[in-house]
N, CA, C and O atoms as a Maestro MAE file, in Angstrom:
{
 s_m_m2io_version
 :::
 2.0.0
}

f_m_ct {
 s_m_title
 :::
 protein
 m_atom[288] {
  # First column is atom index #
  i_m_mmod_type
  r_m_x_coord
  r_m_y_coord
  r_m_z_coord
  i_m_residue_number
  s_m_chain_name
  s_m_pdb_residue_name
  s_m_pdb_atom_name
  i_m_atomic_number
  :::
  1 25 2.235 -13.738 16.092 1 A "MET " " N  " 7
  2 3 2.833 -13.058 14.958 1 A "MET " " CA " 6
  3 2 1.772 -12.738 13.905 1 A "MET " " C  " 6
  4 15 1.790 -11.655 13.321 1 A "MET " " O  " 8
  5 25 0.857 -13.659 13.661 2 A "GLU " " N  " 7
  6 3 -0.196 -13.449 12.661 2 A "GLU " " CA " 6
  7 2 -1.060 -12.243 13.026 2 A "GLU " " C  " 6
  8 15 -1.446 -11.468 12.150 2 A "GLU " " O  " 8
  9 25 -1.362 -12.082 14.307 3 A "ALA " " N  " 7
  10 3 -2.178 -10.943 14.739 3 A "ALA " " CA " 6
  11 2 -1.457 -9.628 14.474 3 A "ALA " " C  " 6
  12 15 -2.083 -8.641 14.088 3 A "ALA " " O  " 8
  13 25 -0.143 -9.613 14.678 4 A "GLU " " N  " 7
  14 3 0.639 -8.400 14.423 4 A "GLU " " CA " 6
  15 2 0.636 -8.058 12.937 4 A "GLU " " C  " 6
  16 15 0.524 -6.891 12.562 4 A "GLU " " O  " 8
  17 25 0.758 -9.072 12.102 5 A "VAL " " N  " 7
  18 3 0.736 -8.859 10.654 5 A "VAL " " CA " 6
  19 2 -0.623 -8.313 10.235 5 A "VAL " " C  " 6
  20 15 -0.703 -7.392 9.422 5 A "VAL " " O  " 8
  21 25 -1.686 -8.878 10.785 6 A "ASP " " N  " 7
  22 3 -3.029 -8.399 10.465 6 A "ASP " " CA " 6
  23 2 -3.201 -6.937 10.869 6 A "ASP " " C  " 6
  24 15 -3.817 -6.158 10.141 6 A "ASP " " O  " 8
  25 25 -2.657 -6.563 12.030 7 A "LYS " " N  " 7
  26 3 -2.740 -5.172 12.474 7 A "LYS " " CA " 6
  27 2 -2.003 -4.251 11.516 7 A "LYS " " C  " 6
  28 15 -2.488 -3.166 11.195 7 A "LYS " " O  " 8
  29 25 -0.832 -4.679 11.059 8 A "LEU " " N  " 7
  30 3 -0.066 -3.870 10.108 8 A "LEU " " CA " 6
  31 2 -0.832 -3.691 8.800 8 A "LEU " " C  " 6
  32 15 -0.870 -2.595 8.242 8 A "LEU " " O  " 8
  33 25 -1.433 -4.759 8.323 9 A "GLU " " N  " 7
  34 3 -2.215 -4.668 7.091 9 A "GLU " " CA " 6
  35 2 -3.383 -3.707 7.255 9 A "GLU " " C  " 6
  36 15 -3.667 -2.904 6.366 9 A "GLU " " O  " 8
  37 25 -4.053 -3.794 8.389 10 A "LEU " " N  " 7
  38 3 -5.182 -2.904 8.634 10 A "LEU " " CA " 6
  39 2 -4.745 -1.448 8.700 10 A "LEU " " C  " 6
  40 15 -5.488 -0.549 8.306 10 A "LEU " " O  " 8
  41 25 -3.532 -1.221 9.201 11 A "MET " " N  " 7
  42 3 -3.014 0.143 9.268 11 A "MET " " CA " 6
  43 2 -2.942 0.765 7.877 11 A "MET " " C  " 6
  44 15 -3.112 1.976 7.737 11 A "MET " " O  " 8
  45 25 -2.695 -0.034 6.858 12 A "PHE " " N  " 7
  46 3 -2.594 0.480 5.499 12 A "PHE " " CA " 6
  47 2 -3.919 0.396 4.751 12 A "PHE " " C  " 6
  48 15 -4.217 1.271 3.938 12 A "PHE " " O  " 8
  49 25 -4.708 -0.618 5.003 13 A "GLN " " N  " 7
  50 3 -5.946 -0.821 4.262 13 A "GLN " " CA " 6
  51 2 -7.042 0.148 4.692 13 A "GLN " " C  " 6
  52 15 -7.742 0.702 3.844 13 A "GLN " " O  " 8
  53 25 -7.198 0.356 5.982 14 A "LYS " " N  " 7
  54 3 -8.276 1.214 6.460 14 A "LYS " " CA " 6
  55 2 -8.131 2.650 5.975 14 A "LYS " " C  " 6
  56 15 -9.110 3.214 5.486 14 A "LYS " " O  " 8
  57 25 -6.953 3.274 6.086 15 A "PRO " " N  " 7
  58 3 -6.847 4.649 5.573 15 A "PRO " " CA " 6
  59 2 -7.153 4.742 4.078 15 A "PRO " " C  " 6
  60 15 -7.769 5.709 3.632 15 A "PRO " " O  " 8
  61 25 -6.732 3.757 3.312 16 A "ASP " " N  " 7
  62 3 -7.005 3.762 1.880 16 A "ASP " " CA " 6
  63 2 -8.509 3.690 1.632 16 A "ASP " " C  " 6
  64 15 -9.044 4.420 0.798 16 A "ASP " " O  " 8
  65 25 -9.175 2.819 2.350 17 A "SER " " N  " 7
  66 3 -10.625 2.685 2.230 17 A "SER " " CA " 6
  67 2 -11.323 3.965 2.684 17 A "SER " " C  " 6
  68 15 -12.286 4.411 2.060 17 A "SER " " O  " 8
  69 25 -10.835 4.547 3.770 18 A "ASP " " N  " 7
  70 3 -11.415 5.793 4.271 18 A "ASP " " CA " 6
  71 2 -11.288 6.911 3.236 18 A "ASP " " C  " 6
  72 15 -12.229 7.676 3.025 18 A "ASP " " O  " 8
  73 25 -10.131 7.000 2.598 19 A "LEU " " N  " 7
  74 3 -9.926 8.032 1.583 19 A "LEU " " CA " 6
  75 2 -10.850 7.826 0.384 19 A "LEU " " C  " 6
  76 15 -11.379 8.792 -0.166 19 A "LEU " " O  " 8
  77 25 -11.042 6.586 -0.016 20 A "ASP " " N  " 7
  78 3 -11.968 6.299 -1.115 20 A "ASP " " CA " 6
  79 2 -13.383 6.746 -0.759 20 A "ASP " " C  " 6
  80 15 -14.084 7.331 -1.584 20 A "ASP " " O  " 8
  81 25 -13.795 6.463 0.482 21 A "TYR " " N  " 7
  82 3 -15.131 6.848 0.925 21 A "TYR " " CA " 6
  83 2 -15.269 8.370 0.979 21 A "TYR " " C  " 6
  84 15 -16.285 8.920 0.553 21 A "TYR " " O  " 8
  85 25 -14.252 9.043 1.500 22 A "ILE " " N  " 7
  86 3 -14.283 10.505 1.583 22 A "ILE " " CA " 6
  87 2 -14.393 11.108 0.186 22 A "ILE " " C  " 6
  88 15 -15.165 12.040 -0.036 22 A "ILE " " O  " 8
  89 25 -13.622 10.575 -0.745 23 A "GLN " " N  " 7
  90 3 -13.687 11.073 -2.119 23 A "GLN " " CA " 6
  91 2 -15.094 10.884 -2.685 23 A "GLN " " C  " 6
  92 15 -15.645 11.794 -3.306 23 A "GLN " " O  " 8
  93 25 -15.668 9.711 -2.471 24 A "TYR " " N  " 7
  94 3 -17.025 9.441 -2.949 24 A "TYR " " CA " 6
  95 2 -18.017 10.436 -2.350 24 A "TYR " " C  " 6
  96 15 -18.840 11.011 -3.063 24 A "TYR " " O  " 8
  97 25 -17.931 10.636 -1.026 25 A "ARG " " N  " 7
  98 3 -18.862 11.542 -0.347 25 A "ARG " " CA " 6
  99 2 -18.713 12.977 -0.844 25 A "ARG " " C  " 6
  100 15 -19.708 13.669 -1.057 25 A "ARG " " O  " 8
  101 25 -17.470 13.421 -1.028 26 A "LEU " " N  " 7
  102 3 -17.249 14.781 -1.516 26 A "LEU " " CA " 6
  103 2 -17.826 14.970 -2.915 26 A "LEU " " C  " 6
  104 15 -18.477 15.975 -3.199 26 A "LEU " " O  " 8
  105 25 -17.582 14.001 -3.775 27 A "GLU " " N  " 7
  106 3 -18.124 14.092 -5.131 27 A "GLU " " CA " 6
  107 2 -19.651 14.100 -5.105 27 A "GLU " " C  " 6
  108 15 -20.284 14.859 -5.838 27 A "GLU " " O  " 8
  109 25 -20.234 13.261 -4.267 28 A "TYR " " N  " 7
  110 3 -21.688 13.209 -4.144 28 A "TYR " " CA " 6
  111 2 -22.236 14.545 -3.629 28 A "TYR " " C  " 6
  112 15 -23.201 15.080 -4.174 28 A "TYR " " O  " 8
  113 25 -21.609 15.073 -2.577 29 A "GLU " " N  " 7
  114 3 -22.057 16.344 -2.007 29 A "GLU " " CA " 6
  115 2 -21.953 17.475 -3.026 29 A "GLU " " C  " 6
  116 15 -22.848 18.315 -3.123 29 A "GLU " " O  " 8
  117 25 -20.870 17.492 -3.778 30 A "LEU " " N  " 7
  118 3 -20.714 18.530 -4.800 30 A "LEU " " CA " 6
  119 2 -21.798 18.427 -5.864 30 A "LEU " " C  " 6
  120 15 -22.378 19.436 -6.266 30 A "LEU " " O  " 8
  121 25 -22.067 17.228 -6.312 31 A "LYS " " N  " 7
  122 3 -23.086 17.037 -7.348 31 A "LYS " " CA " 6
  123 2 -24.477 17.366 -6.823 31 A "LYS " " C  " 6
  124 15 -25.300 17.932 -7.543 31 A "LYS " " O  " 8
  125 25 -24.739 17.011 -5.574 32 A "THR " " N  " 7
  126 3 -26.059 17.221 -4.989 32 A "THR " " CA " 6
  127 2 -26.305 18.682 -4.618 32 A "THR " " C  " 6
  128 15 -27.347 19.245 -4.952 32 A "THR " " O  " 8
  129 25 -25.347 19.287 -3.931 33 A "ASN " " N  " 7
  130 3 -25.547 20.636 -3.401 33 A "ASN " " CA " 6
  131 2 -25.086 21.751 -4.338 33 A "ASN " " C  " 6
  132 15 -25.488 22.904 -4.180 33 A "ASN " " O  " 8
  133 25 -24.260 21.416 -5.295 34 A "HIS " " N  " 7
  134 3 -23.735 22.422 -6.224 34 A "HIS " " CA " 6
  135 2 -23.766 21.871 -7.647 34 A "HIS " " C  " 6
  136 15 -22.716 21.657 -8.254 34 A "HIS " " O  " 8
  137 25 -24.960 21.643 -8.178 35 A "PRO " " N  " 7
  138 3 -25.054 21.027 -9.505 35 A "PRO " " CA " 6
  139 2 -24.394 21.861 -10.606 35 A "PRO " " C  " 6
  140 15 -23.953 21.315 -11.617 35 A "PRO " " O  " 8
  141 25 -24.324 23.180 -10.414 36 A "ASP " " N  " 7
  142 3 -23.694 24.029 -11.418 36 A "ASP " " CA " 6
  143 2 -22.184 23.813 -11.500 36 A "ASP " " C  " 6
  144 15 -21.564 24.135 -12.513 36 A "ASP " " O  " 8
  145 25 -21.594 23.270 -10.443 37 A "SER " " N  " 7
  146 3 -20.147 23.028 -10.448 37 A "SER " " CA " 6
  147 2 -19.820 21.540 -10.551 37 A "SER " " C  " 6
  148 15 -18.682 21.132 -10.318 37 A "SER " " O  " 8
  149 25 -20.816 20.734 -10.898 38 A "ALA " " N  " 7
  150 3 -20.608 19.280 -10.954 38 A "ALA " " CA " 6
  151 2 -19.591 18.877 -12.007 38 A "ALA " " C  " 6
  152 15 -18.949 17.833 -11.884 38 A "ALA " " O  " 8
  153 25 -19.438 19.698 -13.043 39 A "ASP " " N  " 7
  154 3 -18.492 19.366 -14.104 39 A "ASP " " CA " 6
  155 2 -17.058 19.750 -13.762 39 A "ASP " " C  " 6
  156 15 -16.127 19.376 -14.475 39 A "ASP " " O  " 8
  157 25 -16.877 20.489 -12.684 40 A "LEU " " N  " 7
  158 3 -15.531 20.913 -12.307 40 A "LEU " " CA " 6
  159 2 -14.741 19.744 -11.740 40 A "LEU " " C  " 6
  160 15 -15.287 18.869 -11.068 40 A "LEU " " O  " 8
  161 25 -13.473 19.749 -12.019 41 A "GLU " " N  " 7
  162 3 -12.587 18.708 -11.501 41 A "GLU " " CA " 6
  163 2 -11.960 19.174 -10.192 41 A "GLU " " C  " 6
  164 15 -11.778 20.372 -9.976 41 A "GLU " " O  " 8
  165 25 -11.632 18.229 -9.323 42 A "LEU " " N  " 7
  166 3 -10.898 18.556 -8.110 42 A "LEU " " CA " 6
  167 2 -9.474 18.928 -8.492 42 A "LEU " " C  " 6
  168 15 -8.981 18.529 -9.547 42 A "LEU " " O  " 8
  169 25 -8.826 19.684 -7.640 43 A "SER " " N  " 7
  170 3 -7.454 20.095 -7.949 43 A "SER " " CA " 6
  171 2 -6.548 18.868 -8.017 43 A "SER " " C  " 6
  172 15 -6.759 17.891 -7.297 43 A "SER " " O  " 8
  173 25 -5.546 18.924 -8.879 44 A "PRO " " N  " 7
  174 3 -4.642 17.778 -9.016 44 A "PRO " " CA " 6
  175 2 -3.844 17.537 -7.735 44 A "PRO " " C  " 6
  176 15 -3.720 18.413 -6.879 44 A "PRO " " O  " 8
  177 25 -3.322 16.349 -7.635 45 A "VAL " " N  " 7
  178 3 -2.523 15.968 -6.475 45 A "VAL " " CA " 6
  179 2 -1.248 16.810 -6.459 45 A "VAL " " C  " 6
  180 15 -0.594 16.981 -7.487 45 A "VAL " " O  " 8
  181 25 -0.902 17.333 -5.284 46 A "THR " " N  " 7
  182 3 0.312 18.141 -5.161 46 A "THR " " CA " 6
  183 2 1.542 17.243 -5.153 46 A "THR " " C  " 6
  184 15 1.438 16.028 -4.989 46 A "THR " " O  " 8
  185 25 2.696 17.852 -5.331 47 A "GLU " " N  " 7
  186 3 3.949 17.092 -5.316 47 A "GLU " " CA " 6
  187 2 4.161 16.431 -3.955 47 A "GLU " " C  " 6
  188 15 4.645 15.302 -3.878 47 A "GLU " " O  " 8
  189 25 3.800 17.132 -2.890 48 A "GLU " " N  " 7
  190 3 3.946 16.566 -1.545 48 A "GLU " " CA " 6
  191 2 3.056 15.331 -1.390 48 A "GLU " " C  " 6
  192 15 3.477 14.325 -0.818 48 A "GLU " " O  " 8
  193 25 1.842 15.409 -1.894 49 A "GLU " " N  " 7
  194 3 0.930 14.271 -1.821 49 A "GLU " " CA " 6
  195 2 1.446 13.109 -2.659 49 A "GLU " " C  " 6
  196 15 1.332 11.951 -2.256 49 A "GLU " " O  " 8
  197 25 2.013 13.415 -3.825 50 A "LYS " " N  " 7
  198 3 2.587 12.366 -4.663 50 A "LYS " " CA " 6
  199 2 3.726 11.657 -3.939 50 A "LYS " " C  " 6
  200 15 3.854 10.435 -4.017 50 A "LYS " " O  " 8
  201 25 4.553 12.430 -3.233 51 A "THR " " N  " 7
  202 3 5.668 11.854 -2.481 51 A "THR " " CA " 6
  203 2 5.155 10.914 -1.399 51 A "THR " " C  " 6
  204 15 5.690 9.820 -1.219 51 A "THR " " O  " 8
  205 25 4.126 11.333 -0.683 52 A "VAL " " N  " 7
  206 3 3.552 10.503 0.379 52 A "VAL " " CA " 6
  207 2 2.968 9.223 -0.207 52 A "VAL " " C  " 6
  208 15 3.131 8.147 0.369 52 A "VAL " " O  " 8
  209 25 2.292 9.330 -1.342 53 A "ILE " " N  " 7
  210 3 1.713 8.154 -2.000 53 A "ILE " " CA " 6
  211 2 2.810 7.162 -2.366 53 A "ILE " " C  " 6
  212 15 2.676 5.962 -2.126 53 A "ILE " " O  " 8
  213 25 3.895 7.666 -2.945 54 A "GLU " " N  " 7
  214 3 5.007 6.793 -3.337 54 A "GLU " " CA " 6
  215 2 5.653 6.141 -2.119 54 A "GLU " " C  " 6
  216 15 6.025 4.969 -2.169 54 A "GLU " " O  " 8
  217 25 5.788 6.891 -1.026 55 A "GLN " " N  " 7
  218 3 6.360 6.321 0.195 55 A "GLN " " CA " 6
  219 2 5.474 5.208 0.734 55 A "GLN " " C  " 6
  220 15 5.974 4.160 1.143 55 A "GLN " " O  " 8
  221 25 4.170 5.423 0.739 56 A "LEU " " N  " 7
  222 3 3.236 4.405 1.220 56 A "LEU " " CA " 6
  223 2 3.309 3.160 0.353 56 A "LEU " " C  " 6
  224 15 3.342 2.044 0.869 56 A "LEU " " O  " 8
  225 25 3.335 3.344 -0.967 57 A "LYS " " N  " 7
  226 3 3.444 2.198 -1.867 57 A "LYS " " CA " 6
  227 2 4.738 1.436 -1.620 57 A "LYS " " C  " 6
  228 15 4.760 0.205 -1.662 57 A "LYS " " O  " 8
  229 25 5.811 2.168 -1.365 58 A "SER " " N  " 7
  230 3 7.104 1.544 -1.095 58 A "SER " " CA " 6
  231 2 7.050 0.713 0.184 58 A "SER " " C  " 6
  232 15 7.566 -0.403 0.232 58 A "SER " " O  " 8
  233 25 6.419 1.268 1.222 59 A "HIS " " N  " 7
  234 3 6.306 0.534 2.487 59 A "HIS " " CA " 6
  235 2 5.473 -0.731 2.313 59 A "HIS " " C  " 6
  236 15 5.814 -1.782 2.856 59 A "HIS " " O  " 8
  237 25 4.391 -0.630 1.562 60 A "ILE " " N  " 7
  238 3 3.541 -1.797 1.332 60 A "ILE " " CA " 6
  239 2 4.316 -2.861 0.563 60 A "ILE " " C  " 6
  240 15 4.232 -4.047 0.881 60 A "ILE " " O  " 8
  241 25 5.075 -2.435 -0.454 61 A "THR " " N  " 7
  242 3 5.894 -3.365 -1.226 61 A "THR " " CA " 6
  243 2 6.929 -4.037 -0.338 61 A "THR " " C  " 6
  244 15 7.147 -5.245 -0.433 61 A "THR " " O  " 8
  245 25 7.568 -3.251 0.528 62 A "ASP " " N  " 7
  246 3 8.571 -3.801 1.445 62 A "ASP " " CA " 6
  247 2 7.952 -4.826 2.389 62 A "ASP " " C  " 6
  248 15 8.562 -5.856 2.675 62 A "ASP " " O  " 8
  249 25 6.742 -4.548 2.873 63 A "LEU " " N  " 7
  250 3 6.065 -5.501 3.755 63 A "LEU " " CA " 6
  251 2 5.838 -6.821 3.032 63 A "LEU " " C  " 6
  252 15 6.079 -7.890 3.594 63 A "LEU " " O  " 8
  253 25 5.380 -6.750 1.799 64 A "GLY " " N  " 7
  254 3 5.146 -7.967 1.018 64 A "GLY " " CA " 6
  255 2 6.429 -8.709 0.735 64 A "GLY " " C  " 6
  256 15 6.467 -9.938 0.797 64 A "GLY " " O  " 8
  257 25 7.479 -7.975 0.424 65 A "ARG " " N  " 7
  258 3 8.768 -8.581 0.104 65 A "ARG " " CA " 6
  259 2 9.373 -9.268 1.333 65 A "ARG " " C  " 6
  260 15 10.077 -10.270 1.202 65 A "ARG " " O  " 8
  261 25 9.104 -8.738 2.505 66 A "ASN " " N  " 7
  262 3 9.651 -9.303 3.735 66 A "ASN " " CA " 6
  263 2 8.777 -10.402 4.318 66 A "ASN " " C  " 6
  264 15 9.019 -10.866 5.432 66 A "ASN " " O  " 8
  265 25 7.771 -10.816 3.576 67 A "GLY " " N  " 7
  266 3 6.932 -11.920 4.025 67 A "GLY " " CA " 6
  267 2 5.896 -11.523 5.048 67 A "GLY " " C  " 6
  268 15 5.358 -12.384 5.743 67 A "GLY " " O  " 8
  269 25 5.602 -10.241 5.158 68 A "LEU " " N  " 7
  270 3 4.616 -9.797 6.135 68 A "LEU " " CA " 6
  271 2 3.228 -9.654 5.534 68 A "LEU " " C  " 6
  272 15 2.280 -9.281 6.226 68 A "LEU " " O  " 8
  273 25 3.111 -9.950 4.259 69 A "ALA " " N  " 7
  274 3 1.794 -9.876 3.622 69 A "ALA " " CA " 6
  275 2 0.917 -11.001 4.146 69 A "ALA " " C  " 6
  276 15 1.418 -12.059 4.526 69 A "ALA " " O  " 8
  277 25 -0.379 -10.777 4.166 70 A "LYS " " N  " 7
  278 3 -1.323 -11.762 4.696 70 A "LYS " " CA " 6
  279 2 -1.203 -13.079 3.939 70 A "LYS " " C  " 6
  280 15 -1.066 -13.103 2.716 70 A "LYS " " O  " 8
  281 25 -1.257 -14.136 4.668 71 A "GLY " " N  " 7
  282 3 -1.201 -15.468 4.084 71 A "GLY " " CA " 6
  283 2 0.199 -16.047 4.031 71 A "GLY " " C  " 6
  284 15 0.377 -17.199 3.634 71 A "GLY " " O  " 8
  285 25 1.185 -15.275 4.422 72 A "ASN " " N  " 7
  286 3 2.567 -15.779 4.416 72 A "ASN " " CA " 6
  287 2 3.002 -16.184 5.789 72 A "ASN " " C  " 6
  288 15 4.134 -16.631 5.972 72 A "ASN " " O  " 8
  :::
 }
 m_bond[287] {
  # First column is bond index #
  i_m_from
  i_m_to
  i_m_order
  :::
  1 1 2 1
  2 2 3 1
  3 3 4 2
  4 3 5 1
  5 5 6 1
  6 6 7 1
  7 7 8 2
  8 7 9 1
  9 9 10 1
  10 10 11 1
  11 11 12 2
  12 11 13 1
  13 13 14 1
  14 14 15 1
  15 15 16 2
  16 15 17 1
  17 17 18 1
  18 18 19 1
  19 19 20 2
  20 19 21 1
  21 21 22 1
  22 22 23 1
  23 23 24 2
  24 23 25 1
  25 25 26 1
  26 26 27 1
  27 27 28 2
  28 27 29 1
  29 29 30 1
  30 30 31 1
  31 31 32 2
  32 31 33 1
  33 33 34 1
  34 34 35 1
  35 35 36 2
  36 35 37 1
  37 37 38 1
  38 38 39 1
  39 39 40 2
  40 39 41 1
  41 41 42 1
  42 42 43 1
  43 43 44 2
  44 43 45 1
  45 45 46 1
  46 46 47 1
  47 47 48 2
  48 47 49 1
  49 49 50 1
  50 50 51 1
  51 51 52 2
  52 51 53 1
  53 53 54 1
  54 54 55 1
  55 55 56 2
  56 55 57 1
  57 57 58 1
  58 58 59 1
  59 59 60 2
  60 59 61 1
  61 61 62 1
  62 62 63 1
  63 63 64 2
  64 63 65 1
  65 65 66 1
  66 66 67 1
  67 67 68 2
  68 67 69 1
  69 69 70 1
  70 70 71 1
  71 71 72 2
  72 71 73 1
  73 73 74 1
  74 74 75 1
  75 75 76 2
  76 75 77 1
  77 77 78 1
  78 78 79 1
  79 79 80 2
  80 79 81 1
  81 81 82 1
  82 82 83 1
  83 83 84 2
  84 83 85 1
  85 85 86 1
  86 86 87 1
  87 87 88 2
  88 87 89 1
  89 89 90 1
  90 90 91 1
  91 91 92 2
  92 91 93 1
  93 93 94 1
  94 94 95 1
  95 95 96 2
  96 95 97 1
  97 97 98 1
  98 98 99 1
  99 99 100 2
  100 99 101 1
  101 101 102 1
  102 102 103 1
  103 103 104 2
  104 103 105 1
  105 105 106 1
  106 106 107 1
  107 107 108 2
  108 107 109 1
  109 109 110 1
  110 110 111 1
  111 111 112 2
  112 111 113 1
  113 113 114 1
  114 114 115 1
  115 115 116 2
  116 115 117 1
  117 117 118 1
  118 118 119 1
  119 119 120 2
  120 119 121 1
  121 121 122 1
  122 122 123 1
  123 123 124 2
  124 123 125 1
  125 125 126 1
  126 126 127 1
  127 127 128 2
  128 127 129 1
  129 129 130 1
  130 130 131 1
  131 131 132 2
  132 131 133 1
  133 133 134 1
  134 134 135 1
  135 135 136 2
  136 135 137 1
  137 137 138 1
  138 138 139 1
  139 139 140 2
  140 139 141 1
  141 141 142 1
  142 142 143 1
  143 143 144 2
  144 143 145 1
  145 145 146 1
  146 146 147 1
  147 147 148 2
  148 147 149 1
  149 149 150 1
  150 150 151 1
  151 151 152 2
  152 151 153 1
  153 153 154 1
  154 154 155 1
  155 155 156 2
  156 155 157 1
  157 157 158 1
  158 158 159 1
  159 159 160 2
  160 159 161 1
  161 161 162 1
  162 162 163 1
  163 163 164 2
  164 163 165 1
  165 165 166 1
  166 166 167 1
  167 167 168 2
  168 167 169 1
  169 169 170 1
  170 170 171 1
  171 171 172 2
  172 171 173 1
  173 173 174 1
  174 174 175 1
  175 175 176 2
  176 175 177 1
  177 177 178 1
  178 178 179 1
  179 179 180 2
  180 179 181 1
  181 181 182 1
  182 182 183 1
  183 183 184 2
  184 183 185 1
  185 185 186 1
  186 186 187 1
  187 187 188 2
  188 187 189 1
  189 189 190 1
  190 190 191 1
  191 191 192 2
  192 191 193 1
  193 193 194 1
  194 194 195 1
  195 195 196 2
  196 195 197 1
  197 197 198 1
  198 198 199 1
  199 199 200 2
  200 199 201 1
  201 201 202 1
  202 202 203 1
  203 203 204 2
  204 203 205 1
  205 205 206 1
  206 206 207 1
  207 207 208 2
  208 207 209 1
  209 209 210 1
  210 210 211 1
  211 211 212 2
  212 211 213 1
  213 213 214 1
  214 214 215 1
  215 215 216 2
  216 215 217 1
  217 217 218 1
  218 218 219 1
  219 219 220 2
  220 219 221 1
  221 221 222 1
  222 222 223 1
  223 223 224 2
  224 223 225 1
  225 225 226 1
  226 226 227 1
  227 227 228 2
  228 227 229 1
  229 229 230 1
  230 230 231 1
  231 231 232 2
  232 231 233 1
  233 233 234 1
  234 234 235 1
  235 235 236 2
  236 235 237 1
  237 237 238 1
  238 238 239 1
  239 239 240 2
  240 239 241 1
  241 241 242 1
  242 242 243 1
  243 243 244 2
  244 243 245 1
  245 245 246 1
  246 246 247 1
  247 247 248 2
  248 247 249 1
  249 249 250 1
  250 250 251 1
  251 251 252 2
  252 251 253 1
  253 253 254 1
  254 254 255 1
  255 255 256 2
  256 255 257 1
  257 257 258 1
  258 258 259 1
  259 259 260 2
  260 259 261 1
  261 261 262 1
  262 262 263 1
  263 263 264 2
  264 263 265 1
  265 265 266 1
  266 266 267 1
  267 267 268 2
  268 267 269 1
  269 269 270 1
  270 270 271 1
  271 271 272 2
  272 271 273 1
  273 273 274 1
  274 274 275 1
  275 275 276 2
  276 275 277 1
  277 277 278 1
  278 278 279 1
  279 279 280 2
  280 279 281 1
  281 281 282 1
  282 282 283 1
  283 283 284 2
  284 283 285 1
  285 285 286 1
  286 286 287 1
  287 287 288 2
  :::
 }
}
């Protein structure tokens, strides 16, 4: 059971970490290769993306509430 819980946690943690890394790399590439546009902001999160974020947060909360969080 513990191995299954760990797999579930990794399913949520790895994509989040991957997205953080991608954001870092994109910002770095923009600053390095396009210094004239370094001050520009990325486009805001769309409503669809906001919905997905909220759904993911809800699933993570549900996992913790059901005792599936690591260490339980």
